[in-house]
MARMI-564186 format. One line per field, with one value per residue (C-alpha): residue number from 0; residue in one letter; chain; x, y, z. Coordinates in Angstrom, 2 decimals. Example, Ala and Ser with C-alpha at 12.3 -4.5 7.8 and 13.67 -1.06 7.14 Angstrom:
<rs>
lopa <- c(0	1)
roti <- c(A	S)
roba <- c(A	A)
x <- c(12.30	13.67)
y <- c(-4.50	-1.06)
z <- c(7.80	7.14)
</rs>
This chain:
<rs>
lopa <- c(0	1	2	3	4	5	6	7	8	9	10	11	12	13	14	15	16	17	18	19	20	21	22	23	24	25	26	27	28	29	30	31	32	33	34	35	36	37	38	39	40	41	42	43	44	45	46	47	48	49	50	51	52	53	54	55	56	57	58	59	60	61	62	63	64	65	66	67	68	69	70	71	72	73	74	75	76	77	78	79	80	81	82	83	84	85	86	87	88	89	90	91	92	93	94	95	96	97	98	99	100	101	102	103	104	105	106	107	108	109	110	111	112	113	114	115	116	117	118	119	120	121	122	123	124	125	126	127	128	129	130	131	132	133	134	135	136	137	138	139	140	141	142	143	144	145	146	147	148	149	150	151	152	153	154	155	156	157	158	159	160	161	162	163	164	165	166	167	168	169	170	171	172	173	174	175	176	177	178	179	180)
roti <- c(M	A	A	L	W	K	L	P	C	I	F	V	C	E	N	N	R	Y	G	M	G	T	S	V	E	R	A	A	A	S	T	D	Y	Y	K	R	G	D	F	I	P	G	L	R	V	D	G	M	D	I	L	C	V	R	E	A	T	K	F	A	A	A	Y	C	R	S	G	K	G	P	I	L	M	E	L	Q	T	Y	R	Y	H	G	H	S	M	S	D	P	G	V	S	Y	R	T	R	E	E	I	Q	E	V	R	S	K	S	D	P	I	M	L	L	K	D	R	M	V	N	S	N	L	A	S	V	E	E	L	K	E	I	D	V	E	V	R	K	E	I	E	D	A	A	Q	F	A	T	A	D	P	E	P	P	L	E	E	L	G	Y	H	I	Y	S	S	E	P	P	F	E	V	R	G	A	N	Q	W	I	K	F	K	S	V	S)
roba <- c(A	A	A	A	A	A	A	A	A	A	A	A	A	A	A	A	A	A	A	A	A	A	A	A	A	A	A	A	A	A	A	A	A	A	A	A	A	A	A	A	A	A	A	A	A	A	A	A	A	A	A	A	A	A	A	A	A	A	A	A	A	A	A	A	A	A	A	A	A	A	A	A	A	A	A	A	A	A	A	A	A	A	A	A	A	A	A	A	A	A	A	A	A	A	A	A	A	A	A	A	A	A	A	A	A	A	A	A	A	A	A	A	A	A	A	A	A	A	A	A	A	A	A	A	A	A	A	A	A	A	A	A	A	A	A	A	A	A	A	A	A	A	A	A	A	A	A	A	A	A	A	A	A	A	A	A	A	A	A	A	A	A	A	A	A	A	A	A	A	A	A	A	A	A	A	A	A	A	A	A	A)
x <- c(121.06	124.53	123.69	121.56	124.46	127.04	128.82	132.44	131.16	132.23	129.69	131.02	128.55	130.55	128.40	129.56	126.75	125.03	122.87	122.57	121.95	120.14	121.70	121.21	119.32	116.57	116.61	116.61	114.70	117.70	121.01	122.71	123.23	125.64	122.76	120.07	121.13	118.85	120.77	124.16	126.61	127.83	130.66	130.79	134.16	135.77	136.32	138.66	141.09	143.15	144.56	141.19	139.90	142.69	142.26	138.31	138.97	141.36	138.72	136.12	138.30	139.13	135.48	134.54	137.34	136.56	133.16	130.67	129.29	129.18	129.76	128.85	131.17	129.65	132.62	131.74	133.31	132.92	132.31	134.27	132.68	129.04	127.70	127.90	128.26	124.82	125.75	127.76	127.60	127.04	123.39	122.82	125.88	128.22	131.40	132.63	131.43	133.32	136.40	136.25	136.02	139.09	141.00	140.21	139.84	141.37	142.54	145.89	146.64	145.91	148.27	151.01	150.95	150.92	153.97	155.89	154.87	155.95	159.33	158.23	158.95	160.07	157.97	160.67	160.32	156.53	156.96	159.29	156.56	153.97	155.84	156.59	152.71	151.60	154.12	152.89	149.25	149.86	151.74	149.18	146.37	148.37	148.90	145.09	143.93	146.75	145.99	143.57	140.27	140.44	138.03	134.84	135.61	138.46	136.01	136.05	139.76	141.43	138.31	135.95	136.86	136.16	134.19	131.52	132.52	131.93	129.41	128.61	125.26	125.77	123.65	122.55	121.49	121.95	125.76	127.58	131.37	133.11	136.09	139.20	141.28)
y <- c(158.11	158.12	161.01	162.87	162.86	163.29	160.28	159.46	156.15	154.42	151.77	149.24	147.31	144.50	143.89	140.62	140.93	138.02	136.80	133.21	132.48	135.57	138.25	141.75	142.66	139.99	141.13	144.77	147.70	149.69	148.18	151.56	150.81	153.34	155.81	154.07	156.13	158.98	161.45	159.55	160.27	157.23	156.24	153.07	151.79	149.22	146.67	144.35	147.39	147.40	151.14	152.48	151.02	152.39	155.88	155.87	154.58	157.43	159.94	158.35	158.51	162.20	163.16	161.57	163.11	166.68	166.36	165.75	162.74	159.12	158.01	154.43	152.81	150.18	147.85	146.25	142.82	139.27	136.12	133.15	130.59	129.60	131.42	128.17	124.60	123.98	126.59	125.22	129.00	127.60	127.18	131.20	131.86	130.42	128.87	131.20	134.34	133.22	132.57	135.77	137.92	135.94	136.50	140.08	141.71	139.51	141.85	140.15	139.69	143.31	144.50	142.21	143.28	146.95	146.20	144.53	147.19	150.01	148.32	147.91	144.19	141.46	138.57	136.37	138.45	138.08	134.37	134.19	136.15	133.68	130.71	132.52	133.51	129.84	128.57	130.70	129.93	126.23	126.51	128.60	126.09	123.12	125.04	125.92	122.13	120.58	123.06	121.51	123.49	125.72	124.91	126.97	128.78	130.53	131.56	135.02	135.57	138.66	139.43	141.32	143.51	141.80	144.55	143.81	140.04	138.39	135.53	132.62	130.78	127.12	124.10	124.45	128.00	128.05	127.43	130.81	131.23	134.51	135.92	135.96	138.40)
z <- c(97.14	95.71	93.28	95.99	98.31	95.70	96.90	95.14	93.96	90.66	89.59	87.07	84.90	83.19	80.07	78.40	75.81	77.11	80.28	80.94	77.40	76.00	74.18	75.64	72.51	73.37	77.18	77.26	75.41	75.82	75.64	76.49	80.19	80.95	80.09	82.44	85.62	85.30	87.62	87.51	84.24	82.37	80.02	77.86	77.65	75.46	78.36	75.96	75.59	78.71	78.10	77.42	80.58	82.36	80.96	81.59	85.21	85.55	84.31	86.65	89.83	88.82	88.21	91.86	93.63	92.40	94.28	91.27	92.65	91.35	87.74	86.10	83.86	81.43	80.38	77.07	77.21	75.73	77.57	75.96	77.63	79.15	81.81	84.28	84.21	83.04	79.87	77.07	75.75	71.93	71.86	71.57	69.67	67.20	67.98	65.05	66.77	69.69	67.77	65.68	69.07	70.35	67.31	66.87	70.42	72.97	75.74	76.45	72.90	72.09	74.77	73.58	70.19	71.29	73.60	70.89	68.13	70.62	71.30	75.10	75.15	72.68	71.83	73.79	76.70	76.73	76.23	79.28	81.39	80.18	81.38	84.92	85.23	84.31	86.90	89.39	88.96	88.87	92.23	93.73	92.61	94.01	97.46	97.33	96.59	99.23	101.90	104.53	104.85	108.06	110.81	111.08	114.06	112.04	109.23	110.03	111.03	109.55	107.42	109.99	113.09	116.07	117.43	117.18	117.00	113.74	114.03	111.89	112.29	111.17	110.89	114.60	114.70	118.44	118.36	117.33	116.41	117.08	115.49	117.72	115.44)
</rs>
């Protein structure tokens, strides 16, 4: 439908090379996901390179805004950890593989290296930013865990329009909560 109506949509497929314990090569006959939309053009993008993602996104946005319709971006990334709590992430790949990817193509480290090598920031400035960010994350996590849960009646506040009212069906399907925002 998106291609038929030439909708300005950017579809993003984050390909982290593994499903829930299976490499893409064992799960798909074709791992070129960006080619799967028969009538939607696709881009394969190095999702580990922040600047590459930025430029590909600019291209995709311009493509859509020009009236040509939708486009798909397959961002090739890597998942350092398991898929879930029940997935240790090392039964279908080695620790050495994970460490090699982390050491050679970690997006944050790649960007830091580019910034230092281009004299956009010093190592000291980046360390200061790291300290500030870690503090901000710690403060936000502390706030989130200390803040009380909102009452169920407030679940839809500031999320949905009140026309029509947002309704939540709870354990008792006959009791309905409505938004007041």
